[in-house]
N, C-alpha and C positions, 0 to 999 in steps of 0.2 A: 456506533452512530447514535446520536441523540434523536429525540422525537421530531425535532425540527429539520432533520436531514442535514445537519451541520456538524462539523468536527472542530472543537476548540483545542488548540495546541500551543506550545511554546517552542521557539527556536533558541537553542543554547549551544555553547561550545566549551570544550575543555582544551585549551592550548591550540585552538584551530580545528580540532577534531569535532565536527559539528553534528547536531542531533535535532530531530523533531521529537518532542516529548509530549505524551498524551496521558491525561489523568483518566484512567478507566475506572476509578472509584465512583465517578459521577456520570459517566457516559460509556455505553458499550462500545468496544473496539475489537473486532475480530476480522482483521484484514486478510486478504489473500495475497499471494506473491506479486501479482500484477499491480494491485493497489499500493503495495509497499514500494515497488519499483517506481511507480508514478510519483508517490509522495517524496521520494529521495531524488528524483530527477531534477537537476539544477536548471534546466531550461523550461520544462513543462510543469513541474511541481514546485514544492517548497525548496527542496535541495537539502541533502544531509548525507553523512556517512552511514548513519544508523538511525533507527526509530526506537525510542525507549518508551515503555508503557508501564505506568504505575497501576497496580491492581490491588484490590482489598486483600488482606492477609488470609492465606489458606490454612495457617496454623497459629495457635495462640502465642507461640514464642517469638513471632516476628511482627513488625509494625505494618509492613507492606510486602506484597509480592511484586516481582519486577521482571518484565519481559523485554528481550532485546532482539531486534531484527536487523540484519545486514541490508545494505543498499540493493542487493539482488533478490531480497525477499526471504532469504534463508534465516533460520533462527540462530542465535548465538547464546552461549551459556554465561558469558562474562564480558564486561566492558568497564575498565577502570576509569577512563575519562567520563564515561557515561554515568558511572556511580556517583562521581563527584557532582556532576550536573544534576543528577536526580536529587541529591541532598539540597542543592540550591533551589531546585524546582519546588520541593516540599516546603522550604522556607518561604519562597516567593508566593506560593499559593496559600500559605497559612494552614497547611494540612497537619502540621505538628509544631509545637513550640519547644519540643524536647531538644536538648543540646546534642543528643545522639539517638539515632534510630537504627533498627536492624531490618534488613530487607533480604528476601530470598529469591534467587533466580532458579532456573530449571536445574542447575548443577551445584549451587553453592549458596552459602549465607554470608552476608557482609555486614559489618558495622560502619555506619557513616557518621562522621562527627565534624561539627563546625569548630575551627580553630579561632581563638580569640583575635588573632591578627588578620583574619580574612580568609585564608585558604581552607580547603576542605580536606580532611584526612579520611581515608578509606582503609579499614582493616579487613584484609582478605584472608580467607582460610589458608592454612598451610599448603604449600605446593605439593603436588604429586610428582615424584621423580621416577617411578617405575615406567619405562617406555611403553609397556603394554597399556597403561592407564591413560596414555595421551589422547586417543589410542594410536598405536603404531604396530606394525607387524614384527618389530624387533622383539626378540625373546631373550634379551640379555638382562643381567641384574642392573640396578640403578647405578649410573656412573656420571661423572662430570661431563663427559663428552663421548661421542660415538663416531666411528668412521663410516661414512655412507657414500656409496657411488651414486652420483646424480647424473642422469643422462645429459650429455652435452657439456657437463661442467666438472667431470672428473670426481675424485674423492674429496669429500668435504667433511670437516670436523664439526659436528653439530652438538649443541647442548639441547636437551629435550626437557621441557618443563610444562606441566599442566597446572594452570592457575584458574580453573573454571572454564578455560578453553585452551586448545593445544598450541604450543609455541616451539619452534626450532630456532636456535640462536647461533649465529656464526660470528666469530671474531674476525674483524677486518682491519687493515692498516689505515684506511681512509673511507669513511662512509660516503663521501661525495663521489668517489671513483668506484664504489661497489656496484655490481650488476644487480641492483635491487629488483627490478621488474623481471628480468630474464631468469635469474636464479630463483626468485620467489615463485614465479609461475611453474618452473620446472619441479621444485620441491612439492608444491601443492598438487601437481598432477600425478605424483608418484603413488602407486598402489601401496607403498609403505605406510602412507597416511590415509586410511580409509575414510576419515571424516575431514580430510584436507588439513591444513596447518597454517598458522600465522608464522611469518618468517622475519626474524629480527637480525639486523646487521649492526654489531656493536663495536665501536672504536674506543678503546680504553685510553684516556688521557693521563690519568694517574689513579691512585688507589681509591679516590673518592669522587672522581669525575669521569664521565664517558659520554660519547655522542651515540645516538641511536636513530636508525630509520627502520620502519616496519612495513612489510608488505602483507596486508591483512586478507584473510580469506573472505570472499564475498564483497570486498570493498576496494582492493588494491592498496597502493600506498596512501597513507593519510598523514596529516601534519603532525599528529601525535597519537600514540596508542598506549593507554594506561596499563592495561593488562600486559601488553608487550614490554613496557618498561619494567614492570614487576618481574616478568619471566627473564628478561635480559639481565637485570641486576642479580637475581638469584643465580643465574647461570654464571655470571662473572664472579660471584662470590664462591660458588662451588669450584670454579676453575682456579681460584686463588689469585685473581687479578684485581678484585674489588674488595674493599672492606665491607663490614656489616651495615654501614649506612653510606649511601652514595647518591649523588645528584646526576641525573641523566638529562642531557641536553638534546631535545628533539627539535625538529624544524619549527614547531609551534610554540615552544617554550620549555621550561624546566620542570622536572618532577623529582621529588626527594623520596627515595626508597630505603626502607630499613627492614632487615631480616636477621634474626639471631639463630637461624638453623644451620645445619650442616648435612653432608651426605649421609652420615650415620644417624643423625638426629634431626630430621627435617620438619618435625611437627611444631613449628613456630609460625604464627601468623605473619603476613607481610603487611607492612604499613606503607601507604602511598599518600603523599601530600602534594597538593598543587591547586591551581586556580580553577574556578568554574564560573562561567559568565552567562547571564541571561541576556539575550539579544532582543527578542520581541515576542509578543503574544499575537496569535492570529486565529481566524475562524474561516473555514472553507466549506464548500458544498461537499457532502460525503454521502454515499460512496462515489469515488471517482478513480479510474474511468468507469 
């Protein structure tokens, strides 16, 4: 909150995945869960899937720190669409004229880069493939997929990928017919995932193209999920159904994902490229409610 009792923010979206973005390098911003829920409320607040907060760097090897909150007020360790919007925000506010910046979340460090033709490229840290790192209660070695009994939905084949936040990925024949909300909720409620989990439904079209829907923890289904696209692409590559670079078609638009790793050698960064759009700037009375 600034001295005037107002909060300056920007509304942005990445392929329809929308955000309230706050520059906490010039104004203090320490919201509680109720305030975050109000800010994200589409009827009573600004409306957003998540709130992104840019902080001063806490370490000398990064340009900015980066906080992420879900619409229910819970924190998140990663948001790929948000990261692209954050780079556009930094550019829009004139906070850096560098072609590339490095930001640190609670869980990971990312490089954000402006492409010459307009999109933003995010380089994420290598994925963690050990199911215990998700975290999950599975105590099996890293594998391309796991058989899991889901209450009310029988045995499901899951790919498990940690990309700064946890993802479970299912291969489906048709994303439009997939039980996204019902199965997403069931998986998120399982004790198997003590920190909950984002659930991706991946329909492979060919080796370089797939369709994806994601049921996010703390937000429900969104038009696009950048970290979900990264996790789904990695899972498809590990399962041998996608090549090392693939375009994922989400309801909000397309993301291009590249990864050169493998199950035996996963320590390669993930590259994600896509659009990021500034919608408007605003100022509101804060704190509220």
